[in-house]
C-alpha positions, -999 to 999 in steps of 0.1 A, spaced: -123 622 51 -154 606 35 -133 597 4 -107 579 25 -134 558 43 -149 548 10 -115 536 -3 -109 516 29 -144 500 25 -138 491 -11 -103 478 -4 -116 457 26 -144 441 5 -120 434 -23 -94 419 1 -120 397 19 -135 383 -13 -101 375 -28 -90 359 5 -121 337 7 -117 326 -29 -80 318 -24 -86 298 8 -115 280 -9 -94 271 -39 -64 259 -19 -87 240 5 -105 223 -23 -72 214 -40 -58 201 -7 -88 179 2 -91 167 -34 -54 157 -34 -58 141 1 -87 120 -12 -68 110 -44 -36 101 -25 -57 79 -1 -75 62 -30 -42 55 -47 -28 41 -14 -59 18 -11 -55 7 -48 -18 0 -42 -26 -20 -11 -53 -40 -28 -31 -49 -57 -2 -59 -34 -23 -81 -10 -41 -98 -39 -9 -106 -58 8 -115 -26 -19 -140 -18 -13 -157 -51 24 -160 -44 20 -180 -12 32 -216 -14 -1 -234 -8 15 -268 -1 35 -253 28 4 -234 39 -18 -265 39 7 -282 61 7 -254 86 -30 -249 86 -35 -286 93 -15 -282 125 -35 -253 138 -60 -260 166 -87 -240 182 -71 -239 216 -44 -218 233 -9 -232 227 21 -228 248 51 -209 236 71 -241 233 44 -256 210 43 -226 188 81 -224 186 83 -260 175 61 -253 145 79 -220 138 112 -239 135 97 -262 108 109 -258 71 73 -250 60 69 -222 84 103 -207 76 95 -208 38 62 -190 44 80 -166 68 106 -158 40 78 -152 15 61 -128 38 93 -109 44 100 -107 6 65 -93 2 71 -67 28 105 -59 14 90 -48 -19 80 -16 -1 95 -16 35 87 21 40 51 14 34 43 -21 46 44 -25 84 32 -61 89 26 -91 68 8 -121 83 -15 -150 75 -48 -157 95 -73 -186 97 -108 -184 112 -113 -193 148 -144 -211 161 -154 -177 176 -160 -153 147 -146 -124 168 -112 -140 167 -87 -154 142 -55 -174 146 -21 -166 133 -6 -191 109 25 -170 101 39 -135 108 68 -117 91 82 -107 125 79 -138 146 114 -154 141 132 -120 146 112 -114 178 119 -149 191 156 -142 187 153 -110 207 132 -129 233 159 -155 237 185 -128 242 162 -112 269 161 -79 249 131 -56 251 103 -62 226 85 -33 209 54 -55 202 38 -87 211 48 -119 194 21 -132 171 32 -168 174 18 -198 155 -18 -206 164 -20 -175 187 -54 -158 189 -60 -124 174 -90 -103 184 -108 -91 152 -141 -81 169 -137 -45 159 -120 -52 125 -150 -56 102 -127 -59 71 -108 -88 85 -140 -106 95 -154 -100 60 -124 -114 43 -123 -145 66 -160 -152 64 -168 -142 28 -134 -152 14 -130 -121 -7 -103 -93 -8 -112 -64 16 -95 -31 25 -102 -9 55 -120 24 44 -96 45 65 -65 44 87 -72 30 121 -52 33 154 -42 -1 166 -40 -2 204 -21 -34 205 8 -21 182 4 16 189 3 27 153 -21 41 127 -24 16 99 -45 6 69 -52 -31 67 -59 -51 36 -68 -88 33 -70 -113 5 -80 -150 6 -56 -177 -3 -69 -207 -22 -53 -241 -29 -37 -238 -63 -48 -273 -72 -82 -278 -56 -94 -242 -52 -100 -249 -15 -99 -219 8 -69 -221 32 -64 -188 49 -62 -150 45 -31 -129 38 -31 -96 58 -10 -65 51 -9 -34 73 6 -2 59 17 28 79 3 63 75 38 78 80 46 84 43 10 94 37 11 121 64 46 133 54 34 139 19 3 158 30 24 178 55 47 189 26 17 198 5 2 218 33 34 236 38 37 245 1 1 256 1 7 278 32 37 295 15 17 301 -17 -12 314 4 10 339 22 25 351 -11 -9 355 -27 -21 374 5 6 399 1 -3 403 -36 -40 407 -27 -33 434 0 -11 453 -25 -38 451 -53 -66 460 -28 -48 492 -18 -39 501 -54 -74 495 -68 -95 509 -39 -90 545 -51 -97 537 -88 -129 516 -88 -165 520 -77 -193 497 -69 -208 496 -105 -175 487 -119 -170 459 -93 -204 445 -102 -195 444 -139 -161 429 -132 -177 401 -112 -201 394 -140 -173 392 -166 -153 369 -142 -182 345 -140 -187 346 -177 -151 338 -182 -156 308 -160 -181 296 -185 -212 307 -166 -229 319 -198 -262 326 -180 -245 355 -160 -260 389 -167 -253 423 -153 -281 439 -131 -269 475 -126 -292 502 -113 -276 534 -125 -285 567 -142 -250 573 -155 -253 569 -193 -219 554 -199 -224 527 -172 -260 520 -185 -247 516 -221 -219 494 -208 -244 472 -190 -267 469 -220 -239 461 -244 -224 435 -221 -258 417 -217 -264 418 -255 -229 403 -260 -235 376 -234 -268 367 -251 -251 362 -284 -221 343 -270 -244 320 -250 -264 312 -281 -232 306 -301 -217 285 -273 -249 263 -272 -247 259 -309 -210 248 -307 -218 223 -280 -245 207 -301 -223 207 -331 -194 191 -312 -216 164 -297 -228 157 -333 -193 155 -346 -182 132 -318 -206 106 -332 -184 104 -363 -149 107 -348 -142 89 -315 -133 113 -287 -106 88 -276 -90 92 -310 -87 129 -304 -72 123 -270 -44 101 -284 -36 128 -309 -34 152 -279 -64 172 -291 -94 184 -271 -118 190 -300 -121 186 -338 -111 222 -346 -76 214 -334 -71 184 -358 -47 190 -387 -40 169 -417 -10 147 -410 -15 145 -372 -3 110 -361 10 89 -332 23 54 -328 12 32 -299 9 -4 -290 -27 -14 -288 -51 -43 -292 -72 -45 -324 -106 -63 -326 -124 -71 -358 -159 -86 -357 -182 -94 -387 -215 -110 -393 -212 -142 -414 -234 -144 -445 -247 -109 -442 -249 -104 -479 -273 -133 -482 -293 -121 -452 -295 -85 -467 -310 -99 -499 -340 -111 -480 -346 -76 -464 -357 -43 -477 -332 -14 -475 -350 0 -444 -351 -34 -428 -314 -39 -435 -305 -5 -418 -328 -12 -389 -313 -47 -384 -277 -33 -384 -286 -4 -360 -302 -29 -336 -273 -52 -338 -246 -25 -334 -267 -8 -307 -263 -39 -286 -227 -47 -294 -211 -12 -293 -219 -5 -256 -200 -37 -246 -169 -23 -263 -171 10 -244 -179 -8 -211 -145 -27 -214 -125 5 -221 -124 1 -258 -135 25 -286 -148 19 -321 -125 31 -348 -150 26 -376 -181 6 -386 -175 -16 -416 -210 -22 -428 -219 -53 -408 -186 -53 -390 -167 -33 -364 -131 -24 -359 -124 -15 -323 -93 -5 -304 -84 -14 -268 -55 8 -254 -55 -5 -219 -51 -43 -219 -55 -75 -239 -79 -88 -213 -103 -60 -221 -105 -70 -258 -109 -108 -251 -135 -101 -224 -154 -79 -249 -154 -106 -275 -168 -131 -250 -195 -107 -238 -204 -99 -275 -208 -136 -282 -231 -140 -251 -251 -109 -261 -255 -124 -296 -268 -156 -281 -294 -136 -263 -303 -118 -295 -306 -151 -314 -330 -164 -288 -352 -134 -295 -349 -139 -332 -359 -176 -328 -391 -166 -311 -399 -143 -341 -392 -172 -365 -360 -155 -378 -327 -173 -386 -299 -169 -360 -269 -146 -366 -234 -160 -367 -203 -137 -361 -166 -141 -361 -141 -121 -341 -104 -117 -346 -80 -101 -321 -44 -91 -324 -20 -68 -307 8 -46 -321 21 -12 -328 -5 10 -346 -1 43 -364 -31 65 -357 -35 97 -377 -54 118 -402 -53 113 -440 -69 130 -470 -65 165 -482 -73 199 -466 -109 200 -477 -117 164 -468 -99 143 -442 -106 114 -419 -90 96 -390 -76 61 -396 -54 33 -381 -27 18 -402 -5 -13 -394 2 -49 -403 -15 -57 -370 -48 -44 -384 -45 -67 -414 -37 -97 -392 -66 -90 -369 -88 -89 -400 -72 -121 -412 -80 -138 -379 -116 -127 -382 -119 -142 -416 -102 -174 -404 -131 -180 -379 -153 -191 -407 -129 -218 -419 -123 -231 -384 -160 -228 -373 -148 -206 -344 -164 -176 -327 -132 -159 -314 -96 -162 -325 -67 -144 -309 -30 -142 -318 -2 -155 -296 8 -119 -290 -26 -112 -274 -23 -144 -253 11 -134 -240 -2 -101 -228 -32 -115 -209 -29 -108 -172 -50 -138 -162 -49 -167 -187 -71 -188 -164 -100 -164 -169 -107 -177 -204 -110 -212 -221 -84 -213 -248 -67 -238 -271 -40 -236 -298 -55 -240 -334 -25 -235 -357 -7 -207 -375 -18 -178 -398 0 -150 -418 -9 -118 -436 -7 -118 -473 27 -105 -484 43 -113 -451 65 -144 -444 61 -143 -406 36 -168 -393 16 -161 -361 3 -187 -337 -35 -186 -334 -56 -196 -303 -93 -201 -301 -113 -187 -272 -143 -210 -266 -154 -194 -234 -187 -182 -250 -195 -215 -267 -225 -236 -257 -220 -259 -228 -218 -290 -250 -192 -273 -273 -171 -262 -243 -171 -297 -228 -160 -314 -260 -132 -288 -267 -119 -288 -231 -119 -326 -229 -100 -330 -262 -77 -300 -258 -45 -319 -252 -50 -343 -281 -62 -315 -304 -32 -292 -298 -8 -322 -303 -26 -331 -336 -23 -294 -347 15 -295 -340 19 -328 -359 0 -313 -388 23 -283 -388 54 -306 -388 40 -324 -418 33 -357 -399 -2 -360 -415 -8 -397 -408 -2 -393 -370 -22 -360 -370 -51 -377 -388 -53 -405 -361 -55 -380 -333 -81 -358 -351 -102 -389 -358 -99 -399 -321 -115 -366 -311 -138 -363 -341 -169 -344 -332 -194 -326 -355 -196 -299 -328 -159 -291 -331 -155 -270 -363 -117 -267 -361 -114 -305 -358 -136 -309 -389 -116 -283 -408 -83 -302 -402 -99 -336 -410 -110 -322 -444 -75 -308 -450 -57 -340 -440 -80 -363 -461 -74 -341 -491 -36 -340 -484 -33 -378 -479 -55 -386 -509 -35 -364 -532 
């Protein structure tokens, strides 16, 4: 009888522990998934509302905003404006925006501030015209009509108030029940600015339903419930089976091994027993754990050291988790952005320094530049003495933004050098985008990672071209075409370049965003004439090109001076 009770006790303990672990795991996975799905929903709404705001015709919107008044209109006054061509075009745009994802987006509308900060006024709503038609037919309406210039209570909508007052995009932190429309929704807002003047006009609002969100989580919960039930059956069976075969010391040792297997290398067995076999098992286990923990710590330190020489991102693209998995010949092809940067005149500078000063100078310089690359989602493929070759897998904007920030950091560094009586440092940066082959080369006893492509040569060529043109940053047309926001950078076309041995010529643009204020002003003012002159030069119309370059001649414009020298040499010959 005593033996049976002991089995039940052991089986019950085993069952309860397993059940709690199972529920904890599934609960953790469920809530983690719930959080991730919500974050993705918020990101999707943010992207949609910001891009949607940029797609609104600001001329039509300005016309409608000018008609809005801080007073309550009659239905007839609102209908009159709603029948205008400007309103109907805005109405059509709102419906097109909603139709991009009709199962997700409930409402699309445009608001302007009211004199009372607790209220806003509707300029347009994607449902107004349809509801007006139902109203004329005397059919029942499921919601109120948000007519033109009608007031909207936003006293409890902090996100809407923030977007209207601060003129920035804003998303609700959670789904909120809307009493007026009887629905759980997540609201997002983005300001609309005049495309010509930059004047704030209104705010675009999008409300999305929680229906799809809840359906997805319900399906996940159902699947989790089924799996939980299956695992419970398995646990009960195993509990009954193992209850008669194990004892408390064995359970203690098993739990220790489990924790150790989950990488808790500090876990040790504390077992008070006089049975020699169990005592020996405990001692041997703890001895093994000590040695494995020491070896694991050594491997961690070794791996961290090796990652300083091989970018961890490189391993990721080769589908490897650590260096021990890398084999000679591993390779992958992928379209990425390549950035080359180099210090001009470094050889002359190094001649004035001792070897120790040279190394210290380079480490100080690279220590300030490298973090900028990592911050913008790039990684350094290799250091080239005084230069850097970096890869940007995500976007062209990351690479160009990095080049600008590096130039600004260099300006700060030069200010520090000037205070110490040291000469300023000049750098050149070239950026190109293309298909790269990343892989390992060498032989079994000595290998290294590398990047091979014509795109690499062209990026290096652009970096070298910065010296001829007196530019800080040059990018190819391919990079320009992949910029998500061209207006974020000051750019101008400066000509064509090619890689040695290749017939294809590539259009080159200068990024002068990081130039001094005087340089930026001169280049921006003469941009149209400069680009026209470059095109004339490319067409062989040297006399006409010379006239234009002489018109914008400035000692602060290195590219202009470069072309003037070439043209004078060409014409004189």
